[in-house]
N, C-alpha and C positions, 0 to 999 in steps of 0.2 A: 675305394679308390684306390689306385697305384700308378706310380710316376718311377720313370727311370730312371734311376742312378744320375747323377751330373756328374761324379769325380768320377774315372779311368784314370788309365795309362799317360802321360803323356815322355815325349825324347826328358833323356837323363838328361840330356845338360841343361833346355828350359826349366828342367822339376830341379834342379840346382840353384840355379840365377833366385827363380821365385823363392824356394823357401828359404832361400841367403838370402833376400829381405825382408823377409817374415820374419824371418827369426831375429836381426835388425833392430826390425821398429818395436818387435814387442820384451827385445835388452832396454830397449830404453822405458822400461814400466813395469806396475811391481810382478815378478812375477807371479804361476799361473799357477805351480807346479814346485813340490820340492825334490829339486832335480840327486839322483843318490850315482856318486859316482863307482864304480868297479875297474878292484886291478885288471895287469894285463894277467892273460892266463895263457898256456900251449892249450892246439887247437882240440884236445881231445875234452880239457874243464866246463864243466858246466858254467852256466853270469850269479855273478852272485848280487845282491841288492849290499842298501849302503843301510844304515843302522838305522832307520827308522819307515812307515809303511803310511805314516800321514802325510797331510798335501799341506804346504804350509798356506791354500787358498780354502780347506776347509771349513765349514761354517753348525754350528751346533746345527746335529743332525733330527729329525723327528724321534717321536717319543715309539714310533716301533722302528728305528734304526739307530739299535745302538751304534757306542764305537766298538771297536777294535780291543778285544782285551788277551785275544792269542798272544802266540809266543811269539814276537817278530822276528827272532831266528826261525823259528818251524815255517814261518806261512814263507818268509823266503826263500831259501830252502824249499820249498814248494813247487814257488813262479821260477827256482831255478829252470827248474825241473820240467815243467811246463815249458818254455820256454825254449830249451836244446833241445826237445823232445820238437817240432814246429820248423820251417823255411826258417826263421827271424835267426836262424842260428847258423849262416856259409861259412865256407872261408877259412873254420876255423879264426873266426874274429867272436869276438863276447857280444851278446848284446847287451849295450845299461837295461836296465827297467828300473822305469817311473809309474809310483804309486801316483795318481791325478783322479782330478774330476772329486773331490772329496775325499780318496785316501782309503786303507782299511774300515768294518767297520762288519758290525754283524747283522741279522737280518732273522728276523727268530720263525718257526714253523710249527707251531703250535710251544710243545715242546723240552725240542730238539732245534737248536740254529745255527748258524753256516759264516763264515766268513765270505763276501762279498771285495774284493780287489780292482777295481777302474785303476789300469797298467797304459803307461806308451813305454812303445818299445825302440831301440834307431839303436847305429852302430855309428862311431864316427867318421868324416870320411867319406858317408855313404849318405844319400836325398833320403834312401826308404824310411821312412818310422809306417806304425803301426797304433790302432787304438783294439784293447781287444778290454776284454770282462771275467774274467779268474773268478773262481768258487772252489774255497776251499772246504774240505771238511774235516772233523775227526769225533771222538776216535773211528782207525787209527787217521792218521793227516796226510791227507791224499787233499789232488784238486783236477781242475779239469779248467781247458780258454772252450768263453762257451762257443758254438758250431755259428758264423752268423752266414751272412748270403753273402758281403762281399767283401774282398778283407781287402779294406784299402791304403797304396800300397804309398800316397804321399796323407797320412794322415797326421797332422801337426798339432792338432790340439785335440782335449775331447772333456768337455763339458757338461758337469754337474746342471740340471733342467729343474727338474724336481720327483719325487714321489709319489707315485696316482696306485691305489689301488679298483684296476681298470676291471680284473672278470674278479671279482667279488671275494679275493676265496680269503682273505682278512691276508693277507700277505702283502706288503708295498711293490705290486711292478717300477721297474729304471726307467728312469726319460733324461737322458744323454742328447749331444746332438757336440757333432767331431766338423774340425776344421781343417777340409782336405781337397787336394786337387780338381781343379773344374779338368771339366773333358772339352767343355763349348771355346770357353776362354781363358787369358794363361794370370791367375787369381786363384786364392782360398777363395770355397763354398762351405756356408753350411748342411749340414747334410743330419736330417733324425738318428737316431738311434733309439731303437724302446728294446726292451727284457723284460721277458711278462717271468710271473713265476711259475712252477711248478711245483703243485706238494704232494704230488707225489713221488716224483725225483729228488724233492726239496731241494731244489737247486731254480738255476735262468734255463731262459733260450730268448734269442732270438726274431721280433716279430716285423718280419720288414713290412706287413699290409699296412699297422699302427706307427713306425720309421716315415711311410713315407709321408703319411699327414701331418708327422712336426716338423716333415722337412719343405710340404708345400703352405706352412704358415710360417715363415720366416720372422714377416713382422711383427712376430704375437712373441715371440721370447721376452721381449723389456715384459711383459705381462703375463705373470705363473696361469693363471685363469685361464687366460685366453686359449695357452696351450693344453689344459688342462680340455676346454670346454670345444676347443676342435676336433678330439680326441672320445670325448664321449658324444660327440654330435652323430658323427662316421658309426658309433657301434653301436646306436640307434638306429641310426638306418642301414648302414649292413651287416648287422647282426654281430655277435660273438666271435664268427669265421674271419674278422679284420687281424682279430689274433692269431693267429694261425701261426705256427712254428719253424724254427726252419730245424730241421736234422740231419744233415749231411755241411758237413764240415765246408768250406769255400775252394772252391780250386786255388 
């Protein structure tokens, strides 16, 4: 099963209006993420984070995914370096990096473990927003932003749906939903994003095929079992090739 993505680029003026309205609506509700502020910095300075990487809305993790225990300062420095090496750092304006969708947590690969951090990236007075998954290894403390098929320019929110071992390697695969700007209508839509564990690299990779299944079942998001069942049914029908991953970064 493959579906064309519903979210691409729209005119900047329209995007600013839509995201402004969405932000106003969400400001009246309980925040999904713990926003961390950044001090002003010169053009050659790397972005920094606040004092915590815990998501304000995070719930008790599954037994296989423990709460993060690594130094917040160390993780913040790695994330700042990763983001500064991408196109999010433009015009000398440092972006704000927010840990979201459950915050930082550890995932075990046998006797070793990594820290995963779903992050939201944005700059003040810039309507562009991005959602990525960071993977951090140690020692030495180093990390990567997992390559994705499409780096949506208007990702307003990232939400954790479920951890499911889809490829049966004993490590949970990560299922998220992202609120992104539609390329069909002036509104936000939900896109599924699935990251598959890679035991050989002790990391994760983005699966467009599995992500398209989650996108195709938006009405099932209210029931966790529906998303799991949809993925398992499609894997059984199409084979584990559905879980194939992106190797190159999005343009």
